[in-house]
C-alpha positions in Angstrom: -48.7 29.9 -71.4 -47.4 29.8 -68.0 -49.4 28.4 -64.7 -48.8 31.9 -63.6 -50.1 33.7 -67.1 -53.1 31.1 -66.5 -53.6 32.4 -63.1 -53.6 36.2 -63.8 -56.0 35.7 -67.1 -58.5 33.4 -64.8 -58.2 35.7 -61.7 -59.0 38.9 -64.7 -61.8 37.0 -66.4 -63.9 35.6 -63.7 -64.0 39.3 -61.6 -62.1 38.2 -59.1 -59.6 36.3 -57.2 -62.6 33.7 -56.1 -61.6 31.9 -59.5 -58.8 30.3 -57.6 -61.1 27.9 -55.2 -61.7 25.8 -58.5 -58.3 25.4 -60.0 -54.9 24.0 -58.5 -50.7 24.0 -58.8 -49.6 21.0 -60.9 -47.0 18.8 -60.6 -44.0 18.1 -63.3 -46.9 15.0 -64.4 -50.5 16.5 -64.3 -51.9 13.3 -63.8 -50.3 13.1 -60.3 -52.6 15.1 -58.8 -52.4 18.7 -57.6 -49.4 19.8 -56.0 -51.1 22.6 -54.0 -54.2 24.4 -54.3 -55.2 28.2 -53.0 -57.0 30.2 -50.8 -56.7 31.6 -47.5 -54.4 30.9 -44.6 -53.8 31.8 -40.9 -50.5 30.8 -39.3 -50.3 31.7 -35.1 -46.6 30.9 -33.4 -47.2 30.3 -29.5 -45.1 31.2 -26.5 -43.9 27.8 -24.6 -46.4 28.3 -21.8 -47.8 25.5 -19.3 -47.7 22.8 -21.7 -51.4 22.1 -19.8 -52.4 25.5 -21.0 -50.9 24.9 -24.1 -52.7 21.5 -24.9 -56.6 23.1 -23.4 -55.4 26.2 -26.4 -54.8 23.7 -29.0 -58.4 21.7 -29.0 -60.0 25.4 -28.7 -58.1 26.3 -31.9 -59.4 22.7 -33.6 -62.9 23.4 -32.3 -63.4 26.3 -33.1 -62.4 25.7 -36.6 -64.9 23.1 -36.5 -67.4 25.5 -36.0 -66.4 28.1 -38.4 -67.2 25.4 -41.2 -69.1 22.2 -39.3 -70.8 20.8 -42.6 -67.4 20.6 -44.6 -65.1 19.4 -41.6 -65.4 16.1 -41.0 -62.2 13.9 -40.6 -59.3 14.7 -37.5 -55.6 13.5 -37.6 -54.8 11.6 -34.1 -51.3 12.3 -33.2 -48.8 10.3 -34.6 -50.9 8.4 -37.0 -51.1 8.6 -40.4 -54.5 8.0 -41.6 -57.9 10.5 -40.6 -60.9 9.6 -38.8 -64.2 10.1 -39.7 -66.6 12.3 -37.4 -70.0 14.0 -37.1 -70.8 16.7 -34.9 -68.8 18.5 -32.3 -64.9 17.1 -32.4 -63.8 18.5 -29.2 -64.3 15.0 -27.2 -62.5 13.0 -29.6 -59.9 15.2 -29.7 -59.3 16.0 -25.9 -58.8 11.5 -26.1 -56.5 11.9 -28.3 -54.7 14.3 -26.0 -54.7 12.6 -23.3 -52.9 9.8 -24.2 -49.9 11.2 -23.7 -48.8 13.8 -20.9 -49.0 17.9 -21.8 -45.0 17.4 -21.1 -44.6 15.7 -24.3 -46.7 18.0 -26.7 -49.1 16.8 -29.1 -50.0 17.3 -32.4 -53.2 17.1 -34.5 -55.1 18.2 -37.4 -58.8 18.4 -38.5 -59.3 18.3 -42.4 -62.4 18.6 -45.0 -62.1 17.5 -48.8 -63.6 20.1 -51.3 -64.1 18.1 -55.1 -62.7 20.1 -57.2 -63.2 17.4 -60.2 -59.5 15.9 -60.2 -59.3 11.9 -60.2 -56.7 11.8 -57.5 -56.1 14.6 -55.0 -54.8 14.4 -51.7 -54.5 18.0 -50.5 -57.7 19.5 -48.4 -58.8 22.7 -49.0 -60.4 23.1 -45.1 -57.5 22.5 -42.9 -56.3 23.2 -39.1 -53.0 21.9 -37.9 -51.2 22.0 -34.6 -47.5 21.1 -33.2 -47.1 22.1 -29.4 -43.5 21.7 -28.4 -42.8 19.4 -25.5 -41.2 20.8 -22.4 -37.1 21.3 -23.1 -37.4 22.0 -26.7 -37.1 26.2 -27.1 -39.2 25.9 -30.7 -42.4 27.9 -30.5 -45.6 26.1 -30.6 -47.7 26.4 -34.0 -50.9 26.6 -34.9 -52.2 26.8 -38.7 -55.2 26.8 -41.0 -56.8 26.8 -44.2 -60.3 27.5 -46.0 -61.3 28.1 -49.7 -61.7 31.5 -50.8 -65.3 31.0 -50.6 -68.5 28.9 -49.7 -70.1 27.0 -52.4 -72.9 29.3 -52.7 -70.0 32.3 -53.1 -70.0 33.8 -50.2 -66.1 35.6 -49.1 -64.4 33.8 -46.2 -62.7 37.2 -45.8 -64.7 38.3 -42.5 -64.8 35.0 -41.1 -61.1 34.6 -41.6 -60.5 38.4 -39.7 -62.9 37.4 -37.1 -61.6 34.3 -35.5 -57.9 35.5 -35.9 -58.4 38.5 -34.2 -60.5 36.0 -31.5 -57.7 33.5 -31.6 -55.4 36.3 -30.9 -57.2 37.6 -28.3 -57.3 34.2 -26.6 -54.1 32.4 -27.3 -51.5 35.3 -27.0 -49.7 34.6 -29.7 -46.0 35.9 -30.0 -47.0 36.9 -34.0 -48.9 35.4 -36.4 -50.6 36.4 -40.0 -53.2 35.8 -42.1 -54.1 36.5 -45.9 -54.1 34.3 -49.2 -52.4 31.4 -49.1 -50.9 28.2 -50.9 -52.3 25.1 -49.8 -50.4 21.7 -49.7 -51.1 18.5 -48.2 -49.4 18.4 -44.7 -45.9 17.0 -44.6 -45.6 17.8 -48.9 -44.5 21.2 -48.0 -41.5 20.0 -50.5 -44.4 20.9 -53.3 -43.2 25.0 -53.2 -40.7 23.8 -55.5 -43.7 23.7 -57.8 -45.0 26.8 -56.1 -41.7 29.5 -56.0 -43.1 31.0 -59.4 -46.2 31.7 -58.8 -44.9 32.8 -54.9 -42.5 35.7 -56.4 -45.0 36.9 -59.5 -48.3 37.1 -56.5 -46.7 37.9 -53.9 -49.5 37.9 -51.3 -49.3 34.4 -51.4 -47.8 32.9 -47.8 -46.9 29.3 -47.7 -47.4 27.3 -45.4 -44.0 27.0 -43.3 -44.8 26.6 -39.3 -42.4 23.5 -39.5 -39.7 24.7 -40.8 -39.9 28.7 -39.5 -39.6 27.2 -35.7 -36.8 24.6 -37.0 -34.8 27.6 -37.9 -35.8 30.4 -34.9 -35.4 28.2 -32.4 -35.4 30.6 -28.9 -36.0 33.2 -30.7 -39.4 34.0 -30.2 -39.4 37.8 -31.1 -38.6 38.2 -34.9 -41.6 37.3 -37.2 -42.0 35.3 -40.6 -43.3 38.1 -43.1 -46.2 39.8 -43.4 -49.6 39.1 -44.7 -53.0 40.8 -45.1 -53.4 40.8 -41.2 -50.5 40.7 -39.2 -50.3 40.2 -35.2 -47.8 41.2 -33.0 -47.3 40.2 -29.8 -46.7 43.3 -26.7 -42.6 42.4 -26.8 -42.9 43.2 -30.9 -45.0 46.3 -30.5 -42.8 47.9 -28.0 -39.9 47.0 -30.1 -41.5 48.9 -32.8 -42.1 52.2 -30.7 -45.5 51.2 -29.1 -49.2 51.6 -30.4 -49.3 55.9 -30.7 -46.0 55.1 -32.7 -47.5 52.2 -34.8 -50.9 54.5 -35.0 -48.7 57.5 -36.4 -46.8 55.4 -39.4 -49.6 52.8 -40.1 -53.1 54.4 -39.8 -55.3 55.4 -41.8 -54.0 53.1 -45.2 -53.7 50.6 -42.4 -56.1 49.6 -39.6 -55.1 48.4 -36.2 -56.8 46.1 -34.2 -55.4 46.5 -30.6 -56.0 43.1 -28.3 -55.3 42.2 -24.7 -51.4 40.9 -25.9 -50.8 43.0 -28.9 -51.9 44.3 -31.7 -53.0 43.3 -35.5 -52.2 44.7 -38.2 -54.5 45.2 -41.7 -53.3 45.5 -44.3 -56.5 47.3 -46.8 -59.7 46.5 -46.3 -59.3 43.0 -48.2 -56.6 40.2 -49.0 -54.4 41.1 -51.9 -52.3 38.8 -54.4 -50.8 41.7 -56.0 -49.1 41.1 -59.5 -45.3 42.1 -59.9 -45.6 41.6 -64.1 -48.0 44.7 -63.5 -45.7 46.3 -61.2 -48.8 45.8 -58.8 -46.9 45.4 -55.2 -49.9 46.1 -52.5 -49.1 49.9 -51.1 -50.8 48.9 -47.8 -48.7 45.5 -46.9 -45.5 47.2 -48.5 -46.3 50.0 -45.8 -46.8 47.3 -43.2 -43.3 45.3 -44.7 -40.9 48.1 -44.1 -42.7 49.2 -40.4 -42.0 46.0 -39.4 -38.3 45.3 -41.2 -36.8 45.6 -37.3 -38.9 42.8 -36.3 -38.1 40.4 -39.1 -36.1 37.2 -39.0 -33.6 37.1 -41.5 -31.3 34.7 -39.8 -31.7 31.8 -42.0 -29.5 28.6 -41.9 -31.3 27.2 -44.8 -34.9 28.5 -45.9 -38.7 28.2 -45.6 -38.6 25.9 -49.0 -37.7 24.3 -51.7 -36.2 25.6 -54.6 -35.4 24.3 -58.5 -31.7 22.8 -57.8 -30.2 25.7 -60.0 -31.3 28.3 -57.1 -30.1 28.9 -53.4 -32.6 28.0 -50.7 -31.9 30.5 -48.8 -31.0 32.7 -51.2 -34.9 32.4 -52.2 -36.1 32.3 -49.0 -34.7 36.2 -48.2 -35.5 37.2 -51.5 -38.8 35.9 -50.7 -39.2 37.6 -47.4 -38.3 40.8 -48.4 -40.9 40.9 -51.6 -42.6 43.7 -49.8 -39.5 45.8 -49.5 
């Protein structure tokens, strides 16, 4: 039985996708630990505004993520380091102290983590992650924030509502160029190449997004008015809304199948009441996702030089990337 079939049967047998919190995608050698886990994720791409302002946004983002899960998130990765630091309580002062070691013009990076024990002897993939990469002055690539979390708490409470609430708040607070949130594959930071193991899952279950903020910003460079893809939640800044005909046109094209959340700076498209995985083997492509993808196709980035993720040696990276971002078409 393939990994894809196993996941499909587990989801069906356990009455929903919360089973994804307890399983993982193995490497070719299963003793090596998980290549990836599964849960919910979010990405935000931000304009290159004043770097002092952007650094404040970055600190707000990390602190807010900690506030979502204060009992689980307890590790901080400072800039230019490979080892995390354990902490207790609000990490804001630690985050700001690390940022202040360098001038705002130089950009910044940082991350928060919280680990979940799923019973593996070798496990370096934190379920709880918040990562930021703020570009330096002169670098035309957009800055990016991303986050991930398990689908549910230890008591079984789904994190979908808290993800939607905070994603909408982040859009209002940070005024992103664009962004998305929903089901996601979770990897260890810096190990995005593990997509070579995940591609079949991404192809079968179209609701999965893959963490590729670094790769996407490297591809788009100075192109800030094109999105990566759609997910359960898709944020569009004012410029993108205008390109698509304005809010009234969006409402006519998308409602009532999709819900539109307006905020000062843009609109979030919510593709259905809850995130969906879908299953191409069962001809299940979520209709709301398909509608959102077709409507936003004119502002989707497709001019890739290479692609977003690694693929098996017999496949072409750029071609597989284009197939994946067109998966709801």
